[in-house]
C-alpha angles and dihedrals in degrees: 000000000000103000091218097061149006128061130324107287116239100197116096125222124211115327130195121254109254145142128244120240112265095250092053096041091053093049091048095049092091089056092049098240146037117234125218100224104176131016129179122191129194096344115188124178123180134178131191113234119182090339093310125111114235116196109207099171120035116192091317121184129193137166121199119193123208111268096020126137109210128181118205110204135178143118121305111274094022092117107265093135091046090052092052091047091053093045089050094046094243089120129031117234119238086229138352138055137270118202124192116189084347095304120123100237097203092054089064122104121242095264095048091046091054090048091051093052094048100042107028103031138053126195127203120183135191089257115051098226092205118166106254097213095052131076124244089259093050093048092052091047093059099090091048092050090048086054086055094246115161111268094239092052091045090053091049093051093045091051092050095051093044088054089050091054092048101258102108089126094050101056095120099040119111119228093260089058093056132078120246091259092049091050090054091048088055089050090052091048090051090051093054104034091106092044096243118198093232135033120196113197125188112203089320095178099034092113097045133092116251097260094047090044090055090052090054090047090055088049091057090051090049091053090049092052100039102035100026092235115166113228132209110176128181107209149154091202109114098198090052091047091052091050094054123092094237135017121204123186120214109216131158090352095305135096118239119193110235099172141359 
């Protein structure tokens, strides 16, 4: 493929020799193999603040295996959001590489990068960013319509995923007519309507009360089990962190494995 155009390439170049975490290897045994989905090597990310360079990521490495649930923890301002943005190609690293299914993401052209973000990746943020004038169904349809799916098929898929997240009776409600937890469920549904392989979530329950947050946490686990979606979630929520397969702490620009 010409790396400046066309679709997202599915063939993988050279990968490093590595071993899957125990929880993933066990789950993948029935399938015969564990797949390295995302790999980042030597990530640096710097910003200039008041004329001073601030290094947020410092030669950071991470491997994410298909089917994993990973929590990224650390103090506020340490760079968890920046890390997710770089892994999801929303920001370009100052140095280093990010590979998804073996493909160097930052070698992709603009069109292929946009296709990757829409088809392979889902984002969930602390604020839902739903479009106020559109219904829940219409909001969830958006990624499918951007992918040029027929409107009827997009509506069918959106309805199915809204049913999965427990909102089958709220399809035609606008965001202002939904509770905070319901709004975030719609945001999660929008992120997974095209069944992406990976969801990156940045403090997805930070604005919710504990009970509602726990319901959304259970929803993420459901999507992991039923749709096989890999999860990387930046969070301060201790119950969510404990429920994830691995927990990695971001400190001084590096990731330190705490559990898993």
